[in-house]
C-alpha positions in Angstrom: 20.8 5.1 5.3 23.7 4.8 2.9 24.5 7.4 -0.3 22.8 4.7 -2.8 19.8 4.7 -0.9 19.5 8.5 -0.2 20.0 9.0 -4.2 17.0 6.5 -5.0 14.9 8.3 -2.0 15.7 11.5 -3.6 14.9 10.5 -7.0 11.6 9.2 -5.8 10.8 12.5 -3.9 11.5 14.4 -7.2 9.0 12.4 -8.8 6.1 13.0 -6.5 6.9 16.9 -6.8 6.7 16.6 -10.6 3.1 15.6 -10.2 2.3 19.4 -8.3 2.2 21.4 -11.5 0.7 18.7 -13.6 -2.2 18.6 -11.0 -2.4 22.4 -9.9 -2.9 23.1 -14.0 0.2 25.3 -14.0 1.9 22.5 -16.6 -0.4 22.2 -19.1 1.8 20.3 -21.8 3.2 17.0 -19.6 0.5 14.2 -19.7 -0.3 11.8 -16.5 0.6 8.8 -18.7 4.1 9.9 -19.2 4.5 10.9 -15.5 3.5 7.6 -14.8 5.7 5.7 -17.4 8.7 7.2 -15.5 7.2 6.7 -12.0 6.9 3.0 -12.9 10.3 3.2 -14.5 11.6 4.6 -11.2 10.4 1.9 -8.8 11.4 -0.9 -11.4 15.0 -0.1 -10.4 14.0 -2.0 -7.4 14.8 -5.2 -9.0 12.6 -8.3 -8.9 14.3 -11.5 -7.0 15.0 -14.7 -8.9 12.7 -17.4 -8.8 9.5 -15.8 -9.5 7.3 -15.4 -12.8 5.0 -12.4 -13.3 2.0 -12.8 -15.8 -0.8 -10.3 -16.7 -4.3 -11.3 -15.9 -7.7 -10.4 -15.7 -9.1 -10.2 -12.2 -13.0 -10.1 -12.5 -12.6 -6.9 -15.0 -9.8 -5.4 -13.3 -6.3 -5.6 -15.0 -3.2 -6.9 -13.1 -0.3 -8.9 -12.2 0.1 -12.7 -11.0 3.4 -13.1 -9.3 4.1 -17.1 -8.8 7.1 -18.3 -7.0 8.9 -21.1 -8.3 8.7 -23.1 -5.4 4.8 -22.8 -3.9 4.8 -23.4 -0.3 0.9 -22.6 0.7 -2.2 -22.6 -1.0 -2.8 -19.0 0.7 -2.9 -15.9 -1.6 -2.0 -12.3 -1.0 -3.2 -9.4 -2.8 -0.7 -6.8 -2.9 -2.0 -3.2 -3.3 0.5 -0.7 -4.5 0.9 3.0 -3.4 1.5 6.1 -5.4 -0.8 8.6 -3.8 -3.7 7.1 -5.8 -2.6 9.0 -8.7 0.6 6.9 -9.9 1.9 3.3 -9.4 1.1 0.3 -11.1 2.0 -3.7 -11.0 5.0 -3.3 -13.4 6.7 -1.1 -10.9 6.3 -3.5 -7.9 8.1 -6.4 -9.2 10.6 -6.1 -6.5 8.5 -6.0 -3.4 5.5 -8.0 -4.9 8.3 -10.7 -6.0 9.6 -10.7 -2.4 6.3 -11.3 -1.1 5.8 -14.3 -3.0 9.2 -15.9 -2.8 9.3 -15.3 0.9 6.2 -16.6 1.9 6.1 -19.4 -1.1 2.5 -17.7 -1.9 1.0 -16.3 -5.0 0.6 -12.7 -5.2 -2.3 -10.7 -7.1 -1.3 -7.0 -7.9 -4.5 -5.4 -9.0 -3.8 -2.5 -11.7 -6.6 -0.2 -10.0 -7.9 2.8 -11.6 -6.0 6.4 -10.7 -6.8 9.9 -10.1 -7.3 12.4 -11.2 -9.2 11.0 -14.2 -11.1 8.4 -11.9 -11.1 10.1 -8.2 -12.2 8.5 -5.2 -13.5 5.8 -4.5 -12.6 4.2 -7.6 -9.4 2.6 -6.7 -11.3 1.1 -3.7 -13.9 -0.1 -5.7 -11.4 -1.8 -8.3 -9.4 -3.4 -5.4 -12.3 -4.5 -3.6 -13.6 -6.2 -7.1 -10.2 -7.8 -7.4 -10.7 -9.2 -3.7 -14.4 -10.6 -4.9 -12.9 -12.1 -8.1 -10.6 -14.3 -5.5 -13.4 -15.4 -3.7 -15.1 -16.3 -7.0 -12.3 -18.5 -8.1 -13.1 -20.3 -4.5 -9.9 -19.0 -2.6 -11.3 -19.2 0.8 -11.4 -15.9 2.8 -9.4 -17.5 5.4 -6.6 -18.3 2.8 -6.3 -14.5 1.6 -3.9 -11.9 3.0 -4.1 -8.2 2.1 -0.5 -6.1 1.9 0.3 -2.7 0.6 2.0 0.3 1.2 1.3 4.1 1.3 -2.4 4.6 -0.2 -2.0 1.0 -0.6 -1.5 0.6 3.0 -4.4 2.6 3.8 -6.4 0.3 1.5 -5.8 -3.0 3.5 -7.9 -1.3 5.7 -10.6 0.3 3.9 -10.9 -2.3 1.3 -11.7 -4.6 4.2 -14.3 -2.1 5.8 -15.8 -1.9 2.1 -16.0 -5.8 2.2 -17.8 -6.0 5.2 -20.3 -3.3 4.2 -21.1 -5.3 1.3 -21.4 -8.7 3.5 -18.3 -10.6 2.1 -16.2 -12.9 4.3 -12.7 -10.9 5.4 -9.2 -12.1 4.5 -7.3 -13.5 7.4 -4.7 -11.0 7.8 -3.6 -7.6 6.9 0.0 -5.9 6.6 -0.3 -2.1 6.0 3.1 -0.4 5.4 3.4 3.5 6.2 -0.5 3.6 5.7 -1.7 7.0 4.4 -4.5 6.8 6.9 -5.7 10.2 7.3 -6.1 12.7 4.4 -6.9 15.4 6.7 -3.2 15.7 7.8 -4.0 16.3 11.2 -1.2 14.2 12.7 1.2 16.3 14.8 4.1 14.6 12.8 3.0 16.3 9.6 4.3 19.2 11.2 7.3 18.2 13.1 8.7 15.7 10.6 8.5 18.5 8.0 12.2 18.3 6.4 13.1 15.4 7.9 11.0 12.9 5.9 13.2 12.6 2.7 10.3 11.7 0.6 7.1 13.6 1.3 6.0 17.3 2.3 3.0 18.1 3.8 1.9 20.7 1.1 2.5 18.2 -1.6 0.4 15.5 0.2 -2.5 18.4 0.4 -2.6 18.7 -3.5 -2.2 14.9 -4.1 -5.2 14.0 -1.4 -7.4 16.7 -3.1 -6.5 15.4 -6.4 -7.7 12.2 -5.3 -10.7 13.2 -3.4 -12.2 15.7 -5.7 -15.7 16.9 -3.9 -15.2 14.1 -1.6 -14.5 15.3 2.2 -11.1 14.2 3.5 -12.7 12.7 6.7 -14.6 10.0 4.7 -13.8 6.6 6.1 -13.2 4.7 3.2 -10.7 7.7 2.0 -9.2 8.0 5.6 -9.8 4.5 7.5 -9.0 6.4 10.8 -12.4 7.1 11.0 -13.9 4.0 9.7 -16.1 1.5 11.7 -13.2 -1.3 11.7 -14.9 -3.8 14.4 -14.7 -7.1 13.4 -11.5 -6.7 11.0 -8.8 -9.3 11.2 -5.4 -9.0 12.5 -3.5 -5.9 11.1 0.3 -4.9 11.3 1.0 -1.5 10.9 4.8 -0.5 10.1 5.6 2.8 10.0 8.9 5.0 9.9 9.9 6.9 12.9 10.8 10.0 10.6 7.7 9.8 8.3 5.0 12.7 8.2 2.5 9.6 8.5 4.0 8.7 11.6 1.0 10.0 13.8 -2.0 9.0 11.6 -0.6 5.9 11.1 -0.1 5.4 14.9 -3.6 6.5 15.4 -4.5 4.1 12.7 -3.4 1.1 15.0 -4.8 2.9 18.2 -8.3 3.0 16.2 -8.2 -0.7 15.5 -7.3 -1.6 19.2 -9.8 0.4 20.4 -12.4 -1.2 18.5 -10.9 -4.8 19.5 -9.1 -5.6 16.3 -5.7 -7.4 16.9 -2.8 -5.1 15.8 0.7 -4.7 16.1 2.4 -1.7 15.7 5.9 -1.1 14.8 7.5 2.3 14.6 11.3 1.5 12.8 13.9 3.8 14.3 15.0 6.2 11.8 13.1 4.9 9.0 11.5 6.8 5.9 8.3 5.9 4.0 7.9 2.6 2.5 11.6 1.8 3.2 10.7 -1.9 2.3 11.4 -1.2 -1.3 15.1 -1.0 -0.6 15.3 -4.5 1.2 18.3 -5.3 -1.3 20.7 -2.4 0.0 19.0 -1.4 3.4 19.1 -3.8 6.3 15.8 -2.5 7.6 14.2 -2.8 5.0 14.6 -6.8 4.7 14.3 -7.1 8.1 10.7 -5.1 8.0 9.7 -7.6 5.2 10.6 -10.5 7.3 8.3 -9.2 10.2 5.9 -8.3 7.6 6.0 -12.1 6.3 6.1 -13.7 9.6 2.8 -11.9 10.8 1.1 -12.9 7.4 1.9 -16.4 8.2 0.8 -16.4 11.8 -2.3 -15.0 10.7 -3.0 -17.4 7.8 -2.2 -20.2 10.4 -4.4 -19.0 13.1 -7.2 -18.4 10.5 -7.3 -22.1 9.3 -7.5 -23.5 12.8 
């Protein structure tokens, strides 16, 4: 990791740590809207590529952003589900990664601006993202022409929203790409301890506080909050990408194993020496660009296979 990326990741880590005194009631003067504004501005420093445009759209009552590449190569669409521990994050901070997917795939990308905790606890984020998917289906986009993609909390929702859609009797999307999924809010994986201090972004004490702010009175093993516990039978092919240095490594591997055990076609990629959601730094980090390319190839293959 070069010094420029190190500095960017440290700023990102600080922004997550800043949430703790607010969520625990130690800081009663800072409001969440200010923190979210700062977080979005921080992520927005990862620039959008040229050749894409962004516009606000209403997705069946859920606000969001549509990313359209100048060169559209396919009628398929992507629903990109942003991360941020279900507490921060919004589409205007994701123009870089959302724009890259749109440009590389030549596809429209829809990014829902789902409701956030602690004001809107579980399952509000999942409900809103599922509603966005339903809206896409209502717009006559065939399910087999839709891909899900997301990172961190959004990476978990790639799976949990599919599970929610299945429970509701909806047709499932063609494929999913899950980046650094926050897949087990019990935080029981071995890497939650043996990667502490090695992971440059996350720490278990902070993750525990963030998870509780999202869950409220819900148990951490609820299958829609922690998809390692979900009934995943019948889901489409899913790519799981995780960095070797992440606290979430073991639980992401557990998610991939859980998918495979239930006969879901899954690819697991463990990227040496990489950190949480390193794709954000594709313009500064070769591994970020390479991981993006691998994700795009998996999505393209999944869409092609589903259309046969």
